[in-house]
C-alpha positions as CSV (number, residue, x, y, z in Angstrom):
1,M,134.4,45.6,8.1
2,T,131.8,44.0,10.3
3,M,130.0,46.0,13.0
4,P,131.0,45.1,16.6
5,A,128.7,42.8,18.4
6,T,126.2,44.4,20.8
7,P,127.3,43.4,24.3
8,P,124.7,41.7,26.6
9,H,122.9,43.9,29.2
10,W,124.8,43.5,32.5
11,S,121.6,42.3,34.3
12,T,121.3,39.3,32.0
13,L,124.7,37.9,32.9
14,P,125.0,34.9,35.3
15,H,124.8,35.9,39.0
16,A,124.2,39.6,38.2
17,P,123.5,41.5,41.4
18,A,120.1,43.1,42.1
19,P,119.6,46.8,41.8
20,G,120.4,48.3,45.2
21,T,123.2,45.8,46.1
22,Q,125.7,47.6,48.2
23,L,129.2,47.6,46.7
24,T,131.5,49.9,48.7
25,M,132.0,53.4,50.1
26,L,133.2,56.3,48.1
27,N,136.1,56.9,50.6
28,D,137.4,53.4,49.6
29,L,137.9,54.5,46.0
30,P,140.9,56.9,45.6
31,D,140.7,59.4,42.7
32,G,142.4,57.8,39.7
33,Q,142.1,54.3,41.1
34,A,140.6,51.3,39.2
35,T,139.2,48.8,41.8
36,L,138.1,45.2,41.2
37,L,135.2,43.8,43.1
38,A,134.1,40.1,43.2
39,L,130.5,39.8,44.4
40,D,129.1,36.5,45.7
41,T,125.6,36.8,44.4
42,G,124.6,33.1,44.3
43,G,127.4,31.6,42.2
44,G,129.6,30.9,45.2
45,P,133.3,31.9,45.5
46,Q,134.2,30.1,42.2
47,Q,131.7,32.1,40.2
48,P,131.5,35.7,41.5
49,F,130.1,38.6,39.6
50,R,133.1,40.6,38.8
51,L,133.0,44.4,38.6
52,L,135.5,47.1,37.8
53,L,135.0,50.5,39.5
54,L,136.8,53.6,38.2
55,R,136.9,56.9,40.0
56,S,137.9,60.1,38.2
57,G,137.3,63.2,40.3
58,T,133.6,63.5,41.0
59,Q,132.7,60.6,38.6
60,V,132.4,56.9,39.5
61,T,131.9,54.4,36.6
62,A,131.3,50.7,36.8
63,F,132.0,48.0,34.2
64,V,131.7,44.2,34.2
65,N,135.2,42.9,34.6
66,R,135.1,41.0,31.3
67,C,137.2,41.7,28.2
68,A,135.0,42.3,25.1
69,H,137.6,40.4,23.0
70,F,137.7,37.0,24.8
71,G,135.2,37.2,27.7
72,V,137.8,36.7,30.4
73,P,138.4,39.0,33.3
74,L,140.6,42.0,32.5
75,A,142.5,41.0,35.6
76,A,141.8,38.2,38.1
77,R,143.3,40.1,41.0
78,Q,143.8,43.8,41.9
79,D,147.6,43.5,41.7
80,L,147.4,42.3,38.1
81,L,145.1,45.1,36.9
82,I,146.8,47.3,34.2
83,F,145.6,50.8,34.0
84,K,146.7,54.4,33.4
85,P,144.7,56.6,35.8
86,H,141.9,58.6,34.2
87,T,143.0,57.4,30.8
88,S,142.8,53.6,30.1
89,I,142.4,50.0,31.4
90,T,144.2,47.2,29.7
91,C,143.3,43.5,29.6
92,N,146.2,41.5,31.0
93,V,145.4,38.5,28.8
94,H,145.5,39.9,25.2
95,Y,146.3,43.5,26.0
96,A,143.2,45.1,24.6
97,R,143.1,48.7,25.8
98,Y,139.9,50.4,26.8
99,R,139.1,54.1,27.4
100,W,138.6,54.9,31.0
101,A,135.7,57.3,30.3
102,D,133.3,55.0,28.4
103,G,135.0,51.5,28.2
104,T,135.4,51.5,24.4
105,C,138.2,49.4,23.1
106,E,140.7,51.7,21.4
107,S,143.5,49.2,20.7
108,G,143.4,45.4,20.2
109,E,141.4,42.6,18.7
110,C,138.1,44.1,19.9
111,E,138.7,47.7,18.7
112,G,135.4,49.6,18.6
113,E,133.6,47.2,21.0
114,A,133.1,48.1,24.6
115,L,133.1,46.9,28.2
116,I,129.7,46.3,29.7
117,A,128.6,49.3,31.7
118,V,126.7,48.9,35.0
119,P,124.6,51.7,36.5
120,L,125.5,53.0,40.0
121,D,123.8,55.0,42.7
122,V,126.0,57.0,45.0
123,G,124.3,58.1,48.2
124,T,124.9,61.3,50.0
125,D,126.6,59.2,52.7
126,G,129.1,58.0,50.1
127,S,127.6,54.5,49.8
128,I,127.9,53.1,46.3
129,S,125.3,50.5,45.1
130,I,124.1,49.0,41.9
131,G,121.7,51.4,40.2
132,G,118.1,50.9,39.3
133,A,116.8,48.8,36.4
134,G,115.7,51.8,34.3
135,Q,118.9,53.7,34.9
136,T,121.3,54.3,32.0
137,P,124.7,52.7,32.8
138,G,127.7,55.0,32.7
139,S,129.5,57.5,34.9
140,H,127.7,58.6,38.0
141,Q,128.2,62.1,39.5
142,I,129.1,62.1,43.1
143,P,126.4,64.1,45.1
144,R,127.6,67.0,47.1
């Protein structure tokens, strides 16, 4: 068995947003919701930087909206996104299933690989932005 490929760092992807880029407000992310965002960061409307935000209680996690198996978006539109709140997200092209908590593929052609995590900052005012360059991607605790 070969080892899964190491995914690229999110900041090296085309049209990656700069740290500090404002994404949304915490109040716009219901608990248990998976939310797609398409950011125009220089690629124009035909080449947005696609993100997936997951909220689970006091945790907010961001991943690049890109299947580890085939490199396509997990879903092109919010209404096409397949997810089980707090549990999993499923690619609607080849049905690879990823764990909600860490983006690891647990079923499908890319089993053992993972979605590309993006660091977040959540301000005391509820603003959510791209985290700093030295920050470790993953879940971000919501400040109280």
